[in-house]
Steps between C-alpha positions, in 0.01 A plus 500: 500500500693345788311207650789262577831559677785308664668572835750241628729710719492419869381759748851569636637571152219747427551666838869552420440621144239755604628587851162410651363267766234241421203554728156353554292773658715629787691172531835403353444190286687209347222456242622390155299600192666313216329431167646337191179616331274740687169481315318826564159339452559295815566828688834403660642686798827667401759731655448874453675815619254787545506872565344481844780280638790505250749345743297180522401236246140391550291216353212607276241319292523554123163644398414849619178548695328818626585591862139441610519132399639212708793322339384169647195530271713532186349195326151645519623847403688382191221269389330816370605546130520877554797465738700284252761378744649835599843377388605794283436873512542713188746779575301724266205479743705529817381845596125468440391135541261445791749279687836618365450871562510435875822297475729685258605768749567303820473131415747427224706186538775285353462129428839324470498211251745290301296552184155472349313326219314649204298324227590506130235426239662311211182543291537133406174309532508174699166323530334822388661719767797738494812327630636715783846462650620640835822704505710551813657844558790557740809719544795408280731543799286282728407781740144529633231705334303749706145523370314821575176451686230664705335350806212533744456407864170317521242519778641189667850650516661321206684630197396441138685627193493538122787522251510818295516465121567732208495494120739245353848601392628332177623169648179459697283598206658225290462231767186612685338562166131501599463725803826682420572595859794467737547531875660813642843394631673748730870569441727435801591869517130587532398251769512756781343766278207269420427462871559867587181637663533853361470414131258698282301349213769626266776336705321166502430523127867576425621197696254270322603633159871475581485138616738213421623499140380187322853446364596377848250215470519162333192305393447152360217246463430246773274200550126530448460326837459859614150494350403147601219438747614143555868575576633678809720758328668608823815295438868603447520402133210723395753753360696253286517618140277320249527561125174496304487482119185715522697794645633713216655791693866524602583466870 
């Protein structure tokens, strides 16, 4: 699953890359949303480009909520174990889930990121627990990744979103070896198609299946500060490579 990402590009660079304008409501904004490590469990506000206003880049909170809820009440809403953070949405349930089925047709979005983090279970026991290592995924050519998402507009007029996931492809299955999932990453040639309002279920399914080839990605282990409750992991060096003797897979 995708619970941690990184987005360090400034607003103006994203505007130029995507031919959009950063907005806050109806107002042009100079807001910067930069994260060396965006921890989904803290429900960060990130840039999104959505179907309803594809020419503008709007801030949205990571953690999808039903439209009847107020986003300002997110802490109370996500304190219920049944909501489980709202960070990811399984693409296999996109067309029939009680929240997702109202978003797939008209509220699909893109989330531009530098990369994202996934856990690898080494199956080595340390103090009686499995020793898990975070891996960082990014484009080999350094270009951004465009995660596929869905969003809602909550009762208090704010946007919340979830990242779509699918079954792991081989590289992801080897690294993300417990959940065996991967985020849906939209190819550049399909960015406009993903936001096209006239897509059928079949069209949407085809785009998700034909997403970015994993061969365009690199992945390597990074510091376990990512998992620490005593360290602020939102620092530039969080993506520096760390070699662990416990990791037996090639990377």
